C-alpha positions in Angstrom: 29.3 -1.6 1.9 26.1 0.0 0.6 22.7 -1.8 1.0 21.1 -3.9 -1.7 18.4 -1.9 -3.4 14.9 -3.5 -3.4 13.7 -2.8 -6.9 9.9 -2.4 -6.7 9.5 -1.6 -10.3 11.1 -4.9 -11.4 9.1 -6.9 -9.0 5.9 -5.3 -10.1 6.7 -6.2 -13.6 7.1 -9.8 -12.7 3.8 -9.8 -10.7 1.9 -8.2 -13.7 3.4 -11.0 -16.0 2.1 -13.7 -13.5 -1.4 -11.9 -13.5 -1.5 -12.0 -17.3 -0.8 -15.7 -17.2 -3.6 -16.4 -14.6 -6.0 -14.2 -16.5 -5.9 -16.7 -19.4 -8.0 -19.1 -17.2 -10.8 -16.6 -16.9 -13.6 -16.3 -19.4 -14.3 -12.7 -18.6 -12.5 -9.5 -18.0 -11.8 -8.3 -14.4 -13.1 -4.8 -13.9 -11.7 -2.2 -11.5 -13.6 1.1 -10.7 -12.0 4.0 -9.1 -14.0 6.9 -7.6 -12.2 10.2 -7.3 -13.6 13.2 -5.4 -12.1 16.5 -6.6 -9.1 17.0 -8.8 -6.0 16.6 -6.5 -3.1 16.5 -9.0 -1.2 13.8 -7.0 -4.4 11.6 -6.9 -5.0 12.3 -10.6 -1.5 11.2 -11.6 -1.7 8.2 -9.4 -5.0 7.1 -11.0 -3.4 7.5 -14.4 -0.8 5.1 -13.4 -3.4 2.6 -12.2 -5.2 2.9 -15.5 -2.0 2.1 -17.3 -1.3 -0.9 -15.1 -4.8 -2.2 -15.9 -4.1 -1.8 -19.6 -0.8 -3.8 -19.2 -2.7 -6.7 -17.9 -5.9 -6.3 -20.0 -8.2 -5.5 -17.3 -11.3 -3.2 -17.7 -10.8 0.1 -15.7 -13.0 3.1 -15.2 -12.8 6.3 -13.2 -15.7 8.1 -11.7 -14.9 11.7 -11.1 -17.1 13.6 -8.7 -17.0 17.3 -7.8 -15.2 18.2 -4.5 -18.3 19.8 -3.1 -20.3 16.6 -3.2 -22.3 15.4 -0.2 -21.3 12.3 1.6 -24.6 10.6 0.8 -24.2 11.1 -2.9 -20.7 9.6 -2.8 -22.1 6.5 -0.9 -24.9 6.3 -3.5 -22.2 6.1 -6.2 -20.4 3.3 -4.2 -23.7 1.4 -3.8 -24.3 1.7 -7.6 -20.9 0.1 -8.3 -21.6 -2.6 -5.7 -24.4 -4.2 -7.8 -22.6 -4.0 -11.2 -21.6 -7.4 -12.4 -18.8 -6.1 -14.6 -17.1 -4.3 -11.7 -15.1 -6.7 -9.4 -13.1 -4.2 -7.5 -14.0 -0.7 -6.1 -11.3 1.8 -4.9 -12.3 5.2 -3.4 -9.2 7.3 -4.0 -7.9 9.0 -0.8 -7.7 11.7 0.5 -11.4 12.7 0.7 -12.6 16.2 1.6 -12.8 17.0 5.3 -16.6 17.2 5.0 -16.7 13.4 4.2 -16.1 10.6 6.8 -13.7 8.4 4.8 -14.4 5.2 6.9 -18.2 5.5 6.5 -17.7 5.6 2.6 -15.3 2.5 2.9 -17.8 0.8 5.0 -20.3 1.2 2.1 -18.1 -1.0 -0.2 -19.2 -4.7 -0.1 -16.4 -6.8 1.1 -16.4 -8.8 -2.1 -15.5 -5.7 -4.1 -13.2 -4.2 -1.5 -10.1 -4.2 -3.6 -8.0 -2.3 -1.0 -8.9 -4.5 1.9 -10.0 -1.7 4.2 -13.5 -2.8 5.1 -14.1 -3.9 8.7 -14.7 -7.5 7.3 -11.4 -7.7 5.5 -9.4 -6.0 8.1 -11.1 -8.2 10.7 -9.9 -11.3 8.8 -6.4 -9.7 8.8 -6.4 -9.3 12.6 -7.4 -13.1 13.2 -4.6 -14.2 10.8 -7.0 -15.2 8.1 -5.7 -13.1 5.3 -7.9 -12.8 2.3 -8.0 -9.3 0.6 -5.3 -7.3 2.4 -4.4 -3.6 2.0 -2.3 -3.0 -1.0 0.6 -1.0 0.4 1.2 -3.4 3.4 0.9 -6.4 1.1 3.5 -4.8 -1.2 5.8 -4.2 1.8 5.7 -7.8 2.7 6.5 -8.8 -0.9 9.5 -6.5 -0.8 10.7 -7.9 2.5 10.3 -11.4 1.1 12.5 -10.3 -1.8 15.4 -10.1 0.4 15.4 -13.7 1.0 15.7 -13.3 4.7 13.1 -14.9 7.0 10.7 -12.6 8.8 10.0 -15.1 11.6 11.9 -14.1 14.7 13.0 -10.7 13.5 12.2 -7.5 15.4 10.1 -5.2 13.2 9.5 -1.5 13.9 6.7 0.4 12.2 7.2 4.1 12.4 3.6 5.3 11.9 0.3 3.8 12.8 -2.2 4.8 10.2 -5.1 2.5 9.2 -3.8 2.4 5.7 -0.3 1.4 6.3 1.3 1.3 9.7 -1.3 -0.7 11.7 -2.0 -3.4 8.9 1.5 -3.9 8.0 2.5 -4.4 11.6 -0.3 -7.1 11.9 0.9 -8.8 8.7 4.4 -9.0 10.1 3.1 -10.3 13.4 1.1 -12.9 11.4 4.5 -14.0 10.1 5.9 -14.4 13.5 8.0 -11.2 13.8 8.1 -9.2 17.1 6.5 -5.9 16.3 6.9 -2.6 17.8 4.7 0.5 16.8 6.2 4.0 17.0 4.3 7.2 16.5 4.4 10.9 17.5 4.1 10.2 21.2 6.9 7.6 21.2 9.8 8.6 23.5 13.4 8.0 22.5 12.4 7.0 19.1 16.0 6.5 17.8 16.6 4.0 20.5 13.7 2.0 19.3 14.3 2.2 15.6 18.0 1.2 16.1 16.8 -2.1 17.5 14.8 -3.0 14.3 15.9 -5.8 12.0 13.0 -4.6 9.8 12.2 -0.9 9.8 9.1 0.4 8.0 9.0 4.3 7.7 5.5 5.6 7.0 5.2 9.0 8.6 5.0 11.4 5.8 8.0 13.5 6.9 10.8 14.0 4.3 14.0 12.2 5.2 12.9 11.8 8.8 14.8 8.5 9.3 18.6 9.2 9.4 21.5 6.8 9.6 21.9 7.2 13.4 18.4 5.7 13.8 19.1 2.6 11.8 20.6 -0.8 12.9 23.6 -2.1 10.9 22.3 -4.5 8.2 18.6 -3.7 8.7 16.0 -4.0 6.0 14.7 -0.5 5.6 11.3 -0.1 3.8 10.4 3.6 2.9 6.8 4.2 2.4 7.0 8.0 2.2 6.6 10.1 -1.0 7.3 13.7 -0.4 7.9 16.5 -2.8 10.9 18.7 -1.8 12.4 21.3 -4.1 10.8 19.7 -7.1 12.1 16.1 -6.5 10.6 13.3 -4.6 12.0 12.0 -1.5 11.0 9.3 1.0 10.7 9.4 4.8 14.3 7.9 4.9 17.4 9.9 4.2 18.4 7.4 1.5 21.9 8.4 0.7 23.3 8.1 4.2 20.9 5.2 5.5 21.9 3.0 2.5 25.5 2.9 3.8 24.1 1.3 7.1 21.2 -0.8 6.0 21.5 -4.3 4.5 18.4 -3.7 2.2 16.6 -0.6 1.4 13.8 0.6 -0.9 14.3 3.7 -3.2 11.8 6.5 -3.6 10.5 6.5 -6.3 10.7 2.9 -7.6 10.2 1.0 -4.3 6.9 0.6 -2.4 4.8 2.6 -5.0 4.9 0.2 -8.0 4.1 -2.7 -5.5 1.2 -0.9 -4.2 -0.3 -0.7 -7.7 0.7 -4.3 -8.5 -1.1 -5.5 -5.3 -4.3 -3.6 -6.5 -4.2 -5.6 -9.7 -3.6 -8.9 -7.8 -6.5 -8.2 -5.5 -8.8 -7.3 -8.5 -8.0 -10.6 -10.0 -8.6 -12.4 -6.7 -12.0 -10.7 -6.3 -12.9 -11.5 -9.9 -11.8 -15.1 -9.6 -14.3 -15.7 -6.8 
């Protein structure tokens, strides 16, 4: 029997509806500022989706586009400028940044009270001591999708394939905070398939098209596919969807799985920051 599809688009719609209801209690409009360096097509498209999402919940949004040859200091100056604006409640620096810029130094320049993606040392530190406040958007969306299954996280064996600061590490900590037993896998992991096949919850975030195959998945597992890869003019995830869905109990599609939830969590974090 095929896995149940975890529909991120539908869940994101529900979350936006809840945000609109909560917004009625505010006497001002939450504001989100996005800073984009260069004109990467994928980033530009993603930012357009974010702007449309803001329109749907009646948030103010603005995009600051900066030339790709900008210096790191000028980018930090832009962040500092947004830090002091009272009408901006959330600041997001769109990744990736040029190799000439240290992304973490730029993120560090965002004041924690406007860190909408939860990636400053302050907010990540809170996450690591199980005091979750503003948490990274993609990992938070992953948790929401896992909760959508109705299955408890506590006591489950979760395997994260990928250890990036953006997804792999924080989602593992969030699962640990919910009393899962967590294993991290990465490019140096030996006998990867043996480890992933033990997972009750498998999170694939490696950026390799259809990397996770059916023989790497435990029967009935919840499989969360974070990858978005363009292959032969179509989008595929890090999981070989058609074959893995015959093994898994629950699985996210690409597109329509984690992506919409990442954007929904961005809106939710903006509202949290504005409500403070």
